[in-house]
N, C-alpha and C positions, 0 to 999 in steps of 0.2 A: 434576314432580309424582309420577311413578311412582317416581323414585329415592328419594322419601320414603316412599311407601306400601309398596314392596317389602320393606324391612327389617322393617316391622311384620308384613307377611304371612308372611315367612320365620320370624319369631319365633313366630307363632301355629302354624305348621306344625311347628316344632321342639318346641313343648310337646306337641302330639299325638304326635309320633314318640317322645319321651322316655317318656311314659306308656305307650304301647303296647309299646315295646321291653321295659321292665322288667316290666310286667304279664304279658306273653306267656310269660315264663320259667316262671312258676308256674301259669299257666292250663292247665286241662284241657279247654278248649273248642276246641282245634285241629281235632279231628274229633268229630262227634257224630251220634247216630242211635239206632236200636234196639239196636245193639251196645254202647251206652254212650258215654262221652266219653273222649278221649285228649289227653294233653299231650306235651311234648317228651321226657319221661322215661318209661321203661318202667313204672316204679312209679306214674307219674301217670296213673292210669286209674280211672274210675268205671264200675261195671257197670250202674248204673241207666240204663234206656233213656231217651233224650231225643228231642225232636222234631228232625226235619231242619231245618237252618238255613234260614230264609226271612225275609221282611220282618216277619212276625208273631211269629216266635220268635227274632229276632236279639237275643241277650243274652250277657253274659259273667258267669256266676255260679259256676262250679265252679273251685276252686283246690286245689292240693295242696302239701304241704311236702316238700322233699327237699334233700339236701346234694350237694355235688360228688361225693362218693364213691358216692352212690346212682345216678349216671348209669352205665348199663350198658356203654356202649362209647364209642369215640372220636367216633363220629358225633353222639351225644347231647351229648357234651362240647363238640364244635365248635359245635353249634346254640346251646347255652347261652352259650358264649363269644362268639359273633358277636352274639347279642341283647344281651348285657351291654355289649359294646364299642359297639354302635350307640346304646344309651342313654347311655353315658358320653360319647361323641362329641357326642351331642345336647345334653348339659348344657354342654359347652365351647362349642359353636356358639351356643347361646342366650345365654350370658354375653357372648360377643364381639358378638353382635347387639345386646344391651342396651347395651353400651358405645358402639357405633356410633350408636344412636338417641339416647342421652343426651348423647353428645358433640356432636351437632349443635346443642345449646342453648348450648354454650360455645366451640366451636372448629370449624374446618373439618376433618372427619375425612380421614385419608389413605385412598386407595382400596385400599391393600394389605390392610387389615382385611377388606374385603369379599371379596377374592380368597382370603384364608386361610380364611374361613368356607365359601367355595365348595368348597374342597378337603376340608374336614372333612365337609361334607354329602355329598360324593361317596363318601368312605370309609364314611360312615354308610349310604348307599344300598347299597354293596357288602355290608356286614354284614347288613342286612335281607334283601336279595335272596339272599345266600348261605344264610341260615337257612331261607328258604322252599324253596330248591332242595334243601338237605340233608334237611329233614324229609320232603319229597316222596320223595327217594331212599331214606330210611329205611324207608318202607312200600312199596318197590318201585314207585314212581311211581303209586301208587294210594292207597287209603284202608284203614284197618283194617276187619276184617269187620263188616258190618252198620252201617257209618257212612258219612257223607259229609263234605265239607269243612265245618268249623265256623266259628263267628263269628270266632275269633281269627285264623284263616288269612286271612280277608278284611280284618280290621283291620290286620294286619301288611303285607299286600299294599298297602293304602292308604297306610300309613306309608312303605313303600319308594317308592311313587309320589310322595308328598309330599317326600321327601328329594331325589329327582331333580328335581322342580319347583324346589326351593330352589337346586339347582346352576344351573339355567337363569336364574332371575331374579337371582341374585347375580352371575352372569357379566355379565348385561346391566347391572346397577347399576355394577359395576366399570368396564366399558367406558364407560358414560355419564359417570361422575365423572372418569375419566382424560381423556376427550375434552374435557370442559368445562374442566378444569384446563389442558390443553394450549392450548386456544383463548384462555383468559384470559391465559396467559403470552405467547402470540404477540401478542395485542392490546395488552398492556402495553408490549411492545417496539417498537410502531409509533408513529411521530410523529403528533401531533395535526394536524387540518386546517390550522391556522394555521402550524405548522411546515412542513408539506408545501408551502404556498403560497410560502414564502420561496425565493429563488434559491439554488443550490448555493454553499456556502462562506460563507453569510451570517453575519456576526458575527466572522469571522476577521480577523486583521491584514492578510492579503493582500487580502481583499475590501475592507477599508476603504481600503487604499493605492491600489487600482485604481479606486476610486470617489471619489477626492479631486480637486476642481477648484480651481485657483488663481485668485484674483480680485485684480486690482490696482486701487488707488484712488490718486488724487492729492489731497493736501490743499491748502489755500490758499497755503501756502508753496512749493508746487511739489514737495514731497517725495512720492515714490511709495512706497506701502506695499502689501505683498502679504499676503494672507490666504488660508487654505484653507477650503473648505467640503466637508464630508463628504456626498456624495450617496448616502444610504442609503434 
């Protein structure tokens, strides 16, 4: 049952990861507070004071437009690149998961597909986790003045966790399908209970020759006739 549920669960997680990865590139809610809100780009900054992120003020409303050339340094370019790569890998993983789910209606899917998606999710996790580490290092492992960790930082952290969960459940699914296929193949090669009950060599010419009994009969004319009976 779980091998059927897990691909659906992984697909739902991937949709979340894709949306968060792409939205986070242009979001300025990575850090928020009295000092305004900040995104991954130096120019992605809003001076308007905002509330510190909590359960009551958790939202993603501020966005900014910028191009690749607007990114001030290699760190910002690396962050944007890793987030974009994570989103693109998520699209590929979701399409493969969709093929796996739909394929169950028509044919027995090969376990290799689940293993491939697992590796894609692993690199997606690396991209999201790398972006989190890079943006934290960009601000000296702290936050911009007058701000605290914003909504988008939490959302990307949850996406990274979701990508890693996908790695785990897809690994389990791959092992389960592989083990089931191996057991089915082993069972198909074993003889049936009826075949196992037959003595060794049953049905071979040697077996029939060794189990042939000669019978002699004498007719009314005194002629002796010999016949063979196969004792099988």
